[in-house]
N, C-alpha and C positions, 0 to 999 in steps of 0.2 A: 284149724284141726285140733289146737290146744283147747279151745273153748267146747268143742263137740266132745272130746275125750273127758273133759271135766263133767259136762252134763251127764254123760254116760255112768261116770263112777259115782255120782251122786245119786242118780237114778237108782242103781243097784244097791247103794248102801241103804236107801230107804225102802226098797223092797224087802231086803232083809230085816230092817227094823219092823217093818208091818207084819212079816211072818212071826217074829217073836211076840209081837202083841196079840196076834190072832191064836196062837198055838199056846203060848206060855203064860199069856197074861201080863207080860212085863212089856212096857212100852219105852223103848230108847229114842222114839222118834222126835219127841220135842227137844232132847239135848242134841240129838244129831244134827237138827236144823240150826240149832244156835251155833255149833261148831262149824257147820257149813257156811252159815252167813258172815261169822266173825273171821274164819280162815279165809274166806274169799275177799273180804274187805281188806284185810291185812296184806295179803298178797297182792292187790291192787295198789294199795297205797305205798307199799315199800317200792314197787316199780316206778309208780307216780313220783315219788320223792327222789329217786335215782334220776329222774328225767324232768325235774322241776322246771327247768328252763323252757321245756317244750309245751308240757302241760299247763303252766301257768299263763302262757300266752292266749291260750284258748280253754278256759276251764270247763266248758262244755265237754270237751274230748275226753275229760276224766272219766265219764261214765259211759263212754262208747267202748265198749268190751270187744267189739269186733275185731280190734287190732291184736288180741291175745296177749296183751301186757301184763303179766302176772309173775310175780316171785313166787314159784310154787312150794319152795322149801320153805320160805317163811310163812306162807299160808298154812301148809300142813303143821308146822310148829306151833303156831297160834292155836289151831283147831285141837290138837293133842292137849295143850296145856287147859283149854276151856274145858274139854272133855273130862280130864282129870279132877279139875276143881269142882265141877258141877257133880261128879258121882263120888266125892268123898264122903258125903254123908248118905249116899244111896248105894251101898256096895252091891246091892243085888243087880243094879244096872249095868255095871261094869262089863260083865262077861257078853251079854247081848250087843251092847254098845261097841265093844272091841271087835267082835265078829263082824259087825256090819260096817265098821270103819275100816278094818282090814280088807274087806270085800271089795268095797270102795276104792282104796289106794292100790290094790293088785291091778284093778281096771286102770287107774289113771297111769300110773308107772308102766304096767304093761303095754297100754295103747301108745304111750310115748315112746318105748322101745321099738313097737312094731313101725311106727311112723318113721323113725330114725333109720330102720332096718330096709325102707323101701328103695333106698339107694345105698349100696355098699359104702362104709366108711372110706373116704379118700379116693372115691371114683373119680377117674381123670375126665377132663372136659371132652364130651364125645365129639368125633371128627365129623360134625354135622355141616353141611354148606348151606347157609341160608343166602337169601337175595336182599339186596339194598332196594330203596324205593325206585332207584334210578335203572334197576336192571342188572347191576354188577353183581357178582357173588362175593361172600365173605366166609373164611372158615373159621368157626368158632374157635378152634384150638390155636389160632393164630395170637390169642390174646394172652397165652402163656408167658409169664414173666411180670405180669401185675396182677392184683387182686382183681377178681371180676364179679359183677352182679349181673345175673341173667335172669330176666322177668319173662314169664310167658303169659300172654294176655290175648284177648279178642276185643274188638269194639262193641260187640253186643253184650258183653259182660259188665253188670254194674260196678262190683267191687273193683274191677280192672280199671274202669273209667275213673273211680273215686281217687284211686292211689296214683294216677299219672302225674298230677301236681307234685305229689310227695316225692315220686322218682325224680321228676324234673329238678326240684329243689336240691336234692341229694346228689345229683350229678353235677350241678353248679358248684355245690358246696366241698365236693370231694374230687378234686381233679387227679388225685393219686390213684384212684379206682376207676376201672372201666366198667360202664353200665352199658348193657345191650338188651333192648326191649324187641323180643322174638313173638310177633304176632304169629297165632297159630290158626292155620287153615283158610286164611282170607287173602284177597288179592291186594296188590299195590294200590289199585284205585281206591277200594273201600278204605284202606287205612289213610291214605292221603285226604280224602274227603272228611273222614272223622277228625285228623290233625287240624285240617284248615278251619272246620266248623268251630273246633274248640280252641284254636289260637295258638296250639302247642307246637313248640319249636325244640326238638331234642335231638342229641347225636345219637347214632347208631339204633335207630329204629329199623328192624329188618323184618321180612316176612319168611314164614315157614309153610307154604300151602299145603304140603303133604303131612305136616305135623310130626316130622321126624324126630325132632327134638324131644318132644312130649313123650313119644314111644320109647326113644333111647334112655331117657331118664326116669321112666316109669311115673310121669306127670299127667294124670288123666283129667285133673280139675283145675280150673283158672279162677285166680291169678295164682300161680306157683312161682317162686323167687328161689333161685340157686346161688349159693355165695361159694366162689372158689377162691383159693389162695394163690399167691404168686407162681407156685408150682404148678398150678392147674388142678389141684385136687379139691374134691367136694369138701367144705368144711361144714355147710349148715343148708338146710332146706326150710323153706317157710311156706306152708300152703294156706292160702287166704288173703285178705286184704292186709296190707301193711300200713300202719299209722307213722307219722314222723318220729315219734319216740321208739316205737318198734324197730324201724329201719335203722335209725342211729345206734339202737342197742346192737343190732346184728353186725353193723360196720365196725363199731368198736371191737367187738369180739373177733371179727375178720382180721382188723388191723393188728391184733395181737398174736395171730396166727404165726407159727414159726416159718 
């Protein structure tokens, strides 16, 4: 989701720059692209350095931006510094460049706020009853008392399949946190066949055939991961695939929650 919002903000900023070029004969586009590329690179670099122990084990993962691992504030700061420096000798470009940049920034931060507002802050774990693969039932709210990571997934979803090993490793590495993987809309037989084929053995894999959890939490896309603190309050939401570094970053934030 963060990557999609970033793309939308860049597109709007460039539409504004193109309008200034056509109507006023002033082209802030080249500088805007330099700001975008440098800001993007710095945002990714800062995040990678913060989690160097993960990324340096698999250097190719550094350029896999699907995990949404960026330090947005560092990226924007770098972009503004670049813009200020490049327009120092071209004062005529400052106004159109500022307007284009502000439009893009409004979309980025506005989109982030909307995404955050999809579920009210500190929303409690919904009292949804799910089923274990052996047919017994489990109430999600029974996990209140420990930090909880709830992942909504499906066997037909490629990003869900890719992040399964990441969740498995995190479950093993963090016994102080409960992980519950809630399959949405599929049967126990389908899930068991998939797990057997992939050789995956994990705790708390459950099914939600009626997709109650997705409906109760406003989660229509998969994978979606919800992070609850020990009091059962929603602390974070992540829409899209999780990488090792992104998940570790979220877990660190969850562990610091009061």
